[in-house]
N, C-alpha and C positions, 0 to 999 in steps of 0.2 A: 741312707741307712732305713732298715726293716722297721715294721712297726712292731716287732715283738722284742727287740733288742732292749735287754734290762737297761735300767737308769736308775739314778736316785735324785732326790732335789737337793742334795747337800752341794755346796760350792765353797770353794776356797774362802772367797770373800765374806759370806755369811755365817760360815760354821768354825773358822780356824782364827784363833784369837792369838797372832803372833806380832810382836815386835822386833825392830831392826836390831841385829844382834851387835853388841858392842865389839870393840877391837879384840879383846881377850877371847870372846866368844868365837870370832872369825878365826883365830889362830887355833882354837881348839878344834873348831870344825874341819880345818885344812887336816890336822894331824888325825881327826877320827876317819875322814872321807878317804885318805891315803891309806889308812888300816883296812876299810872295808873292800876298798877296790883291790888291795893286795891279797886280801883273802878270797876274793872272788876269782882273781886271776890263778891263785893255786888251785882252787876247785875245778877250773877249765883245764889245766894242765894234768891234773890226774883223774878227770872224769872218763877217759876211754878205759879206766881199769874197771867201771861199772860195778857190777855185783861183787866184785873180788874186795872192794873197800868195806871193811867192817862198819856195820849199822851205828855201832857206839861211836865210832870215829866222824861219821857224817853228823850224828846228833850234836856232838862236841863242836863240829865246824859250824854249825848252824848257829849255835849259842855264842860261838866267839864273833860271828858278824853282827849280832843283836848287840853283844857288849861294847864291840868295836866302835858301833855308832852311837855309844853313849846311853844305851838304854838298859837298865836292868831288867831281869828276867826271873819270873815266878811262874812256875809249872806245879799244878796240883793234879793228882790223878795219873793214870798211866794207860797206854794202848797196847793191844796185844802186839806181841814182837813178831810173831810169825803168822802166816796165812793171810788170804786176801782180806783186805779190810777197806772200806769206803769212809775216808775220814772227811768230815765236812765242818766247814766253820763259817762264822759271820765275817765281813772283809771290810776293813777300815784301811790298810796301809799295804804298802811295799814291802813292810816288815812281817807281814802275816804269813808271806811264803816261807822264811827262814823258821820263823815260830812253829809252821806247823810240820815243818820237816824235825824238828828238834823234838816234836813229840814222836814221830816215827817217819823215817826217811820214806817217800812216797813219789810215785810219778804224779805231777801236777798236771790237771787240766788248765790250761791257759789260753788266754784271747791270743789270736795269731800275731797281734802287733807285737808282742812282747819279743819276738824274735828280731825286732829292729830296737831293742834296747841297747844303750850303750854297755858294754861289758858283760851286763847279766843276761843279755839275749843270746850269745852263743852257749853259754853254760845250760841256760834252759832249753836250747835245742837240743842237748844231749838226750834228754830222757823225758820231757814234757809231751802230753798229748796236746795238740793244739786245735782250737775251734773257731771257725769262721762264723762270727756271731751275725754276719750280714746274710748267710746263707741258710735259712730255716731246712732246707733239704737236705744238708750236709748233716743235720743233727743225728738221725739214725744211724749212720755210719761213725758217729763220734761215740756215740753210746755203745755200740757194739765193740768198739777198739777198747774202751772202758771196762765192759764186761769180759774180754779176753785177757786183760792185764788182771783182774781180779782172780778170775779162775786159775791163773798161773801162779795165784799166791803172793801177788805183790798188794801192796797198800797203795791207794790212788787218793790223793788230796782234792778237795774241790771246794769251792767258794759258791755255794748254790745261790746266792743271791743275784751272781751275774755281774755286778757292779759295787764299787767301793760306796760306803757311807760313813758318815763323819765321826761314828762312835757313840754317839748319843741318839742316835735313831737307828733302826735296823729293817732292812726290805724283807718280803717274804722269798721262801727258798722255792726255786722253779723245779719242778718235779722231775724233767727228763733225766737228769744224771742218777736218780735212785731207780730208776729202771735197769741200770747196769747192775746194780746190788741184786736187785730180785732176780735178774736172769742167771747171775753168777752165784746166787745162794749163799751171799757172805753178809757179816754183820756190818752196821753203820755205825760209826762212833762220832757223836756230836762234840765239838771243842768250841768254847767260849774265849773270845780275845777281847780285852780291854786294856786300854792304857789310862795309867794314873800318874799323878804328882806326889810327891813325898806327903802331901796331907790327906792323901786318901781320895780327892776330888777326880773326878773325869777330866781327861784333856782331850782336846781335837788336834794337839799339835803333830801327831804322826799320821794324822788323814793324808791320803792321797786322792783326792776329789775334784768334781767338776773339771776346770779348765788348768788344774795345776799340771805343771811338767815335772816329769820324773827328778830331774834335778832340783828343781825348787822344793819339792818334799823332802827329798834326802838332804838338802841344805838347811832346811828347817831342824830335821831331827838332830844332825851332827852338832849343830849349833845351840841347841837345848839342854839345860841340865834337869836332873831329878826326874825324869821319866821312868817309869816301872811298866812292864808288859807284864800283864796276868794272863796266863793259859790255863783254863780250867778243862780239863778231859773227863768228861761225862761217862757213864757206863754205856758199852755198847748195846745198841739194839739188834737184838736177835735175829737171825734169817727167819723169814718166813711167819715173823709175828705180826706182820701187817699184810693186808691182802693185795694193796696195790700202791703205786709209788704216791699217790696223792697223800694216804694216810700216812705213809712212810716218811715223806717231805715234812709233814706237819708235826710227826714227832720228833724229827731230828731238829727243828726249827724251834720247838718248845725247849730241848736241851741246850740251845745257845741263847736264849732269853732268860735274863735273870729279873729278880725283883727289883724295886728301889728306884729313885727319881733318875738315874743315870740312863737307864735302858727303857724310854717310852716307845714301845713297839709302833712302828709306822708313823710316828709323830716326830717331826723335826723340832729339836732344841737349838737354837742358836747360841 
């Protein structure tokens, strides 16, 4: 593993408060998991159609995935519907991917390991830009690919922390991907993702962190009730409004960090 590989101090044992599901929760989880897998398989079947699928239908499909997992969804704000756009968000869960696509369908920057994910891997391989986080020398080529996609008028979705956090702490945004927006001359739109319970308190249950397996994290979500995903779409940062990727990254990071005790920047709250 390279020394620059992003990581977070969050672990499932320290940060996720989960209890064993009841028999009813298990039955509910099986039904939800079946629905989620069915929707993803449907996406794989139609994915060869690519850009011929209406963006509104893609957004609706992503919302169905989230709802089928038993998670309510609340989106505030809008993203530009056309033109090159770099969508950046904090990263907590595997659910963040359909949540970001529900804002605007985008080519996702993803770690190469996602290719091997069951069910979701083949779908991601259809349109994602993969990054080998163990090879620093490959980073400029990846940034160039992102810039080309942005110049073509596509939206690109990125989680610049480079790793998932528990949701009560957040990492710093890595600068490299913001160079693609500068090179392509497109806006950057920050998106803030949070997960809450019905009483309004923050929850770490959807987090996919530490030594969690994908199946463990998915099962924890589908067997849990009363989780809401809040997606706040902040105003876009105009092209050329920042002179370099460092200041652009900091401005975008500020757009995904809110006030209040639930979001203690760079401080882990167990």
